[in-house]
N, C-alpha and C positions, 0 to 999 in steps of 0.2 A: 599602518603608517600613515602619520600625520593624523592619527584621529580617524581612520578609516576601516571599515573592517569588510571582509568579503570583495574584496579588489577584484578579483577575476570574475567572478559572477557580477558584480557592474557592470565591468566591460563588456562582457558577452552578452548580457540585457539589454545594455546601452544601443549596442550594436543593432541588434534586432529591433527595439522599438524606432531607430533611425531609418531602418529600412520599409517601415511603417508607410504606405502611400499617404500623401496629406496635399496641402495647398503649395507647400515649400516645394517638394521634390518636384509636382507639376511644373511648378514657376520656371525652374531650373530648366526644365527637360523643353520646355514651349521655348525659352529665350535661347540656350543651345540648338536647338532645330531652326530656329531661325536666324541668328546671329552667330551664332559660333559659340564655339566652349569658352572662350572669354565672357562672352555674354553671361554663359552659364555660371561662370565663376564669379563674375560679378553679383550676380542674384544670391549664388552660396555666400559669399563673404556679407553679403547684407544679411541674410539669415542668421548667420554666425554672430554678427553683431546685436541682433535683435535676442538671441538666445543668450549672451552676456549679460545684457539687461536684465531677463529674467532672473538670471543666475544670481547677480549683487542683490536683486530686491527680495530675492527669497532668502539670501543670506542674512540680508539685513533685517527681514522681518515685515517689508512691506508687503511682499505677496500675501502673506496674513491677512490683510484688509480685504484683499480678493475674496479670501475663503472667509470671512465672517460679517462683510458688510453687501446686504442685497442692494444696494444702492450703485455702491461702487463697481462691483461687478456687472450690473447689466449698464452700466454707463460704458464701461471697456467693452463688453461683448456688442452693443451695438455698434460702436464705432468700428471695431472689428469687420464685424458683420458687413456694415455698409461699405469699408473700404475694397473687401472682397468681391462685393456686388459690383463694384465699379468698375472693378477691373474684369470682371466678367461679363458686365453688358457692354464694355468698352471693345472688348474681342467681339461680341456679338454682333456689333453693328460695325466691324472693320470692314472695308468692301475689297472687292478682291483685286489685286497688284494686275496692274495690266502689262502684258508681256508684248515682246517685239513680235510683229506681224508676222503669222507662220508659223510662229515658235511654238511648239508641242511642249516641253516641259521648261519647269523654273523652280527655283529653291523655295521649299516652305518659306511664306511670309507670316512675319507681324511687322507692326508698326516698329521701324528701327527707332532706339531710343540709345542714348550715352549711357555709357560706364557707369557712370554716377545717377541716372535715373531710376537705372537696372538695380544698383545697389538700394536705393532707397527703397526701391519697390518691395526688394527680398526684405527689408527692415522691416518695414509696415505691415506686411504680410506675416510676418511673424511675432513681431513685439505688440501687435493690436489683439492677440489671440488670449483672452485669459486664462483658456485651459492649458495652454503651457506652462503658464505661472501657477495654475494649481498643480499640474504633473510633477513639478521640481518640488514643490511642497510635499506631494505625498512620495514620491519615488526616492529622491537623495537621501533622505533622513533614514530610513532603512540599510544603509551602509556608513552610516557614523557610528562608531564605537560608544557606547553608554560612558565609557570612562574617558571620553576627548577632552582632553583641556581647554581647545578651542574649537568649539561646534562650527561657529562661523567660516573659520578656516578649512577646516574641514570639507564643508560644502562647499566651498569656492572652489578647492582642489578638484572634489568629486564633478562638479559642472564643467570644468576647464576641461577634465578628462571627457568627458561625455560631450561636449561639445567639439574636441579635437578629433572624435571620432566620427560624428557627424560630418564635419566640414570635409575628412576623406570619404565618405560615403556622398557628399553631396558633389565634390569634383569628380567623383567618378560619373556619377549621372550623367554631370555635364560634359564631361567627355563622349561617354556613350552614345548620348543623345545626338551629340556633333556628328559624330563618324555614322552614326545610323542614317540621320539625313541625308551625309553627301552621297550615302552607297544607295538609298531608296531612290533619289531625286524625284520625288515627288511632284506629280504636275500642279500646275496653277489651281486647278480647280479642287485635287485635295487640299491643298494647303489652305485654300478657302474656308473646306468645310472640317479641315483641322483646328483654324482657328476657333468656328464656331463650336465643335465639342469641345476645346479647351475651357472656352466662354464658359458654355452650361455647365461643366463642373466646378468652374469658379462660383457660380449664381448659388449651385447647389452647396457647395461648401457654405457661404453665405447665409442663406437660409437655415441650414441645419445651426450653424452658431447662431443666429439670430433666435433660434428656436431651445436651444440648449438650457442645462440649468447647471448648476455646480456639482453637482454629482456626477 
């Protein structure tokens, strides 16, 4: 269909890959637990917008520059790593939210952001990761038929399917994390240490990205 092949296998593989934990899913869960599912949805939509940029760049051949140019890959890699480190350190340095006197429970707290800022945060978390661009260059072409009359169009179609499935999974994460947060009713201290834990993971992702290569 439209120059694609093994479409069902592509959909199943894409769903499994979208379920793989990473900074994107962690950001969605953290925002949902702190500000509700709408905040998690805003992060998910930002991540989806970043994925659209990667898809279009790969379809137009721009992502090939990252695959062949050491300096371009290194530049984007360090910008992305710096952003992940920035988010992680901000969480590590966050202070415990003061509660009411005598209160024993409070919801998990992150610094509240507008939905627009959460969207932007999700966008940059995704779009500044060059590994995502290289993933699309390596994964999607396997499902484009050799005889496809317009391979760029087939690439965009497959990328749109992948992103749509990813948005379904991301919004499931957002709703699930928000629901779990309300049920658990974590204490203020637990929420504080959850911030620290999420911060450590983001810092580790940033360091891992900074030390990674194109393979």
